[in-house]
N, C-alpha and C positions, 0 to 999 in steps of 0.2 A: 787664918790665911786663904783667902778664896783659891778655888782651883788654879785658875789662869795665873797666878802671883806665885804659885809653887817654883821656888829656886829663881824669881826675878832680883832678889837682892845682889847689889855690888858685891863681890868677891875679891877683886884687886885682879893682881896678875898671876894670882897662887894656881898653878895648873891643877892640882889636888883637889882644889876647892871649887874650880869650874867644873872638874869632872864630877864632882859628887852632886854638884847642882844639876848638872844634865841628868845623870842616874836618876836623880830624886823626879826629875819634871817628867823623865820617860816613864819610870814605874808608876808613879802617880797618874798619869795620862791614860795608860797602859789599864790599869783597874778602874779608871772613869769609863773607858770604852767597854769593858767585859760588862759594867753594870750600868748602861746607859740610862739616863734619867732618873736615876736613882736620888735625887739631893738631899733627901732627908737622912741618908745613909753616908754622908761624906765623912764627919769623924771618924768611922770604922774603916772606911776605906782608906783615910790618911793615915791613919794609925799602921794599917796593914801594909803601906809602901812603905812607913820608917822600919817594920820590922823586918821586909825583904831587903832593904838596903843594908841594914845593920848586919845581917847575916853574910851579905857579900863581903861587907868590910871588917869581918871579923878576924881574918887572918893577917891584916895588915894596919887599918886604923878605925877608930870608931867615928859614928856620925856626930859625936857631940864634939870632936875636936874642928869640925868644920866651922869655921865663922862666918858671920853675915846673915845669919838667920835665927831664929828661936826655933830648937828643937822640943817639941813636947815629948813628955815620957810616954812611950807607946805601952798598953796594958797587955802584959804577958798571961792573958788566961786563955782558956780553950775555946771561950766564946768568940775572942777576937781573933784567933789564930785561925779560924773555920770561917771566919766573914765572907770572904770574896765568894766562895761557893753556895754558903747556905745564903747570903743575902741573895743572890740570882735567884737560887730555886725560890724562895719565899717571895721574891718580888714576881716572878712568872708566876706562881701559885696564886697571888692576890689579883693577878690579872686576868689568868683564866676563870678564875671563882667570880671574877665581877661580869665576865662576857657570859656566863652560865648560869647565873643566879636567877635568871625567870625560867630557864629550860626546865621542863618537866619530863620524866620519864616515863612512858607506860607499858609496863612489863605483861607478858603472858605468862602461863603457870611455870614452863620451864625456866625463863630468866628470873623470875622472881626465887625459885627452890634456890638456885646459884646464889643470886645476891644477898641472900639470907645466910647461906652456908660461909661465903667468904667474910660475911662483916662480923659474924660470930667468933671468928678468930683473931679479931684485930687485938683485943685486950687481954687473951689469952697469955698465960706464961710462955716466955721463950722457949724454955726446957722443952719442945715438943715440936716435931715436924709438922707444918701446916701447908701442904702441896696440894696445889689443885690443877686440875687440867679440864679445859671447856674444849670439848671436841665438838665440831658440827661443821656442815658443808657450808660454801658460801650463801650468803642471804638469810642465815639464821640469827642474825642481831648479836654475833659476839663484839664487834666493835662497839656496837652501842652499849653492852653490857658492860665493858671495860670502861669505859667512860664515865658511866653512871658510879661503879664501885670506886673509881678515882675520886669525882666528885663529891661523893658522900664522905670519903675517908679526909680529904683535904678541908672539909669545911668544919673538922674538929681540929684543923690545924696539925695533922700528923703530914709528914713526908712521904711520897710515893715516888717510885721510879717505874716509869713506863715506856719500855722498850719493845722493839721488833726485829725480826731476823733480817727483812729486807727495808731498804728505803722506802719503796712504795707503800708499804702498810703502815710504817711508823708515821707518816703523813698523816693516817685517818685516826691517830691515837694523841690525847693529850699529852705533851712531852715532845714529841716527835724525835725520837732516838733511837738509834740503831744500838743493837746490843754490844757490836763489836767497837763502838765508839764510847759508849758508856763505861763497859767493863774493860776497855782497853785489852780486849782479847788478840791474841796472835792471829796472822793470817793462817797459818798451818798449826793443827792442833793434832794431838794425839794424849793418849792415857796420862802421861806425865807433864803435859803442858801445864804454865801457870800465866796468869795474866799479869799486866806491867802496872797493875795497880799496888802500892807498896803501902804497909799498916799506917804510916804516918803521912799519907797523901791527903789532898784536899776531897778527892773521892772516896778513900777510906773513911775519912770522917763522917760524909754524906751518908755512905752506905750506914755506919752506927747508928745515925738517927733515923734511918727510912723504916717506915713500918710494914710496906708492902711492896712486893715487887711484880709488877705485871708484865709477861714477855709473850708476845704474840707471834704467831708463824712459827711455832716450836716444831712444827712437823718435818719443816723442811733443813732443819741444821743437824749436825751430827751430835749423838750423844757425848763425845769427847768435848766438845765446845762445852756444853750443858755442865758437865761434871768439872771440867777445868772452873768455870763461874764459882760453882760450889765449893771448890776446893779454896778459892780464893776469898770468899765472903766466911768460910768457916774460920781461915788464918786470919781475917780481918776480926772477927767478933770474939776472938780468943783473948784479944786483951781487955773485953769487957766481963766476960765470963769465960773462965777455962772450960766450963761444961759444955758450951756453945760450939766449940772445936769439933765436938763429935755428932752434933745436930744438924740435918741438912738444909743448907743456905743459912746457918748461924740462928736458927730459930725465927727467921723471917718469913712472914706470909708470903706465899709465893702463887702466882695464879699463871697458868702456861694457856695458851689459845692456838689452835690449829685444827686443821682437817687433813687427818691420816688417809683420806682418799684422793688428796691431790698431789703435788709434787714431793717427793720423800727425797732425804738428803741424796746430793749430787756426789758421788764418789767416782772420781776419774779411773777409768778402765775396770770398774767394778761388776760383777754380776749381781743379780737378783738377791741370792743369800746375803752377800756381801754389803749390799745396800741397806736390806732388812736389821742387819746385825749392828748398823749405826744409828738406828731410830731410838728415839727416847724411851720406848716400850721394852727395849733391851738392855736399858741401864738399871741399876739397883736402886736410883730414884724412884723408878716406876712404882716398886712396891709399896712405896710410902705416899703414893700421889691417890687422892680421891678423884676418880673421874666423873665429869658431868657431861652426858650426852646433849647435844641438841637436835631437834629434828623438826621443830614448826618454823617454817620459813615466814619471816615476818614481811618480806618485801611482799608477796603475796596475799597476807593478810590485810598489809595497807595499802592495796592497790585503788587507784582512783575509781574503776569500774569494771565490771565483769569480764570485758573484753581484754582489758590489760591483764586484769587478775588471771584469766585462762592463759595467757600468752605465757607471764611469768611463771605459771605453775608447770606449764609444757617445758621450759628452759629447765628449769630448777630440778625436773624428773630427770630429764637427759643427761644433765651433769651429774646426777646421781649414779646413772646407768653408767657412765663413763668410769666413773670413782670405783664402782662395785665390780666392773669388767664385764658386764653384761650388755653392753651395747655391741650391736655387730660391728664391724669394720668398714669402712667406705670400699667398695670395691677397687681393686687395684693397688690398695696402700699397703699391702702385704707383700708386696714385691719391693724389696729396697735396692735392687741395682737398678737405680734411674741413670738413663744415657745421658751422658753430658749435652747431647746435643738439643735434648729439650729443655735442659737446666738454660743453656746459652739462649735458647729462644724465648722463654719464659722471662729471663733477666732483660732481653732486649724488648719485649713486649712492655714490660711495665716502666724501662728506662724511657719510652718513647712519649711517655705520658708527662716526662717534667720538662720544661725548659731550662735553656742554659746549657752551659759545659759541662760535661761528666768528668768529675775526678775521682779516682780510684784511691781508697785508703787500705791499707794491709794492716792487719792486726798481728800482735805478738801474742803466743802461746803462753809467755811467762815473763815475770819481771827480774831485773838485774838482782834485786835486794828484797826478798818479799817481806823482810820482818822491818825492813826501813821504809816502807811505803806509808802514805797516809791511810788512815781506818776510815 
């Protein structure tokens, strides 16, 4: 039955039948929107829609009781149950590989060492921790390295999860997902927090089949968040092998990325010791993580000419001095007691540069229901 004909058969005046037809049409159309342009997977999508409707009707009537159209027997196996999320992941995998098949990555020595170190763990047994951290300042090629690792692994048909702490960083990676969206991390976390991913969910099935997790901008997130994700993955992998419950991240290869010379976790009303205490290197996970330091600035190496190279090198060294705390402060910035008169004067000076009517929007410092907000 073509997708547009789902539920188009005449069912008379029977309200239950018409309602069942409407649900079938809506659910199948929803699946088709989720996996747009994947016509060759129609049978799996249609069968998954039938399974979902059968689950909804299980407490009242069976889908087989609705006359007017022929209902094929859905296949109740693991492959079919996980089709929506896996078909989507593999479709995007094929699309990304097609875009990158001609792209070649040229590594320097630092990148080549890290690239080889990560890839050798892909086929290693799961019963061991395989955690890596790529630490380096901006411009040292971390994103390029991550995309190269992902491309190499996906060419062998393995599934990878690539996430970032911030949305801006996620846009630079293959996958373009934030960690909070992928792992369904609660907005407020502590040492006993749990993610919303249940062991029987589609996301859990995807995690079970994932070979490697890459998590960028790890330096700016609390270690409570990282440990919450770790515990959730351990709980999910326990159904695969009970031993994996005691292995960090369930035995998955995990590659963290970040720059500890930039922004550290933002802890409201916290002082320096409290902020440092929330960093990854204060977590028990750190002791089992192999740290790779990046020093070579690839942007300087790839400069079109010596003038551009000198400017990029000067700016890179300036950022390093700021990160190391050795850059002297700008005169006057050590006085934090700014006069409101100066602030108003500066605001008016900036606003005068814009045409049109000025409208002021006031922000809120909290949400009514933090756990119910969109992540």
